C-alpha positions in Angstrom: 94.2 118.6 88.5 94.8 115.0 89.5 95.1 113.9 85.9 97.7 116.6 85.2 99.7 115.4 88.2 99.6 111.8 87.1 100.5 112.7 83.5 103.4 114.9 84.7 104.7 112.1 86.8 105.0 110.0 83.6 103.1 107.1 85.1 100.7 106.9 82.2 102.2 106.6 78.7 101.1 109.1 76.1 97.5 108.0 76.0 94.9 110.3 74.5 91.5 108.9 75.4 88.8 109.3 72.8 85.9 111.4 74.1 82.7 109.3 74.6 79.5 110.9 73.2 76.9 111.7 75.9 79.4 111.5 78.8 80.9 114.5 80.5 84.5 115.2 79.5 85.9 114.5 83.0 84.2 111.1 83.3 85.3 110.2 79.8 88.9 111.2 80.5 89.0 109.3 83.8 87.5 106.2 82.2 90.0 106.3 79.3 93.0 106.7 81.6 91.5 104.0 83.9 91.6 101.5 80.9 95.2 102.4 80.2 96.1 101.8 83.8 94.3 98.4 83.6 96.5 97.5 80.6 99.7 98.5 82.5 98.5 96.5 85.6 97.8 93.5 83.4 101.3 93.7 81.8 102.8 94.0 85.3 100.9 91.0 86.6 102.0 89.0 83.6 105.6 89.9 84.1 105.3 89.1 87.9 103.9 85.7 87.0 106.8 85.0 84.7 109.2 86.1 87.5 107.4 83.8 90.0 107.6 80.9 87.5 111.3 81.5 87.1 112.1 81.4 90.8 109.4 78.9 91.9 110.2 75.8 93.9 109.8 73.1 91.2 109.7 70.2 93.6 106.5 68.1 94.0 105.4 70.0 97.1 105.8 73.5 95.6 102.9 75.8 94.7 103.2 75.4 91.0 99.9 76.9 89.9 100.4 80.4 91.5 102.5 81.9 88.7 100.0 80.8 86.1 97.2 82.5 88.1 99.2 85.8 87.9 99.9 85.4 84.2 96.4 84.4 83.4 94.9 87.3 85.3 97.3 89.7 83.7 96.5 88.5 80.2 92.8 88.6 80.9 93.1 92.2 82.2 95.0 93.2 79.0 92.5 91.5 76.7 89.5 93.0 78.6 90.8 96.6 78.6 92.0 96.3 75.0 88.6 95.2 73.8 86.9 97.9 75.8 89.2 100.5 74.3 88.4 99.2 70.9 84.6 99.2 71.5 84.7 102.8 72.9 86.8 104.0 70.0 84.3 102.4 67.6 81.4 104.1 69.4 83.1 107.5 69.6 84.7 107.3 66.1 
């Protein structure tokens, strides 16, 4: 029921998770959608880091490393979830 509401709200793009062998369909679906949400969160964090870099105080006493922390964390989240999706699709395929 919750997955139907989230999909109807158009929060998650048209993702169709591959069923994982040996795992119940509900857990498999939640795990697949969770990885897609992790990709979206990583993309959002990267975009927020770019925004913070654009509006950051660039003087010598400004916090210049914070935008790079946001961008690095976002890119790491996208790479991690992308590799996990690839591994699961390889196992399930």
